C-alpha positions, -999 to +999 in steps of 0.1 A: +321-176-133+344-146-143+337-119-165+363-135-192+344-167-191+307-151-199+325-132-227+339-163-240+304-179-236+289-150-256+315-153-283+310-190-288+272-185-284+277-159-317+303-184-333+274-212-333+247-190-347+268-177-376+278-212-384+241-224-384+230-197-406+259-205-427+251-242-428+212-234-436+225-213-466+245-240-478+220-266-474+192-243-494+218-245-525+214-284-524+198-301-551+179-332-547+209-354-558+231-336-535+209-344-507+206-384-519+245-381-522+251-370-487+226-394-472+240-422-493+274-411-480+261-412-440+245-446-449+277-459-461+297-445-429+269-462-407+272-494-424+313-495-424+310-490-387+284-518-382+310-540-405+337-532-382+319-538-350+305-574-363+344-580-374+352-574-339+324-596-326+338-625-350+373-619-339+359-625-302+342-653-310+370-666-331+394-664-298+363-679-277+366-709-302+401-715-299+401-712-263+375-739-260+393-759-285+427-759-267+407-769-235+392-800-253+426-809-267+449-802-240 
């Protein structure tokens, strides 16, 4: 690893530390309602991902059913 790589690594580390401090400061200003809203948003996103995954499974199962029906009929 060269000198520039080390410098970039230190630069990235400083940026991460700065952003973490900024995030901590912003979170300290959250009201309980804001935490609830954030948690609800995260839960909504997770549930939407679950729905998307289940819809994909349903699509696969429907394809399997169609293939089996075609074998039976034809």
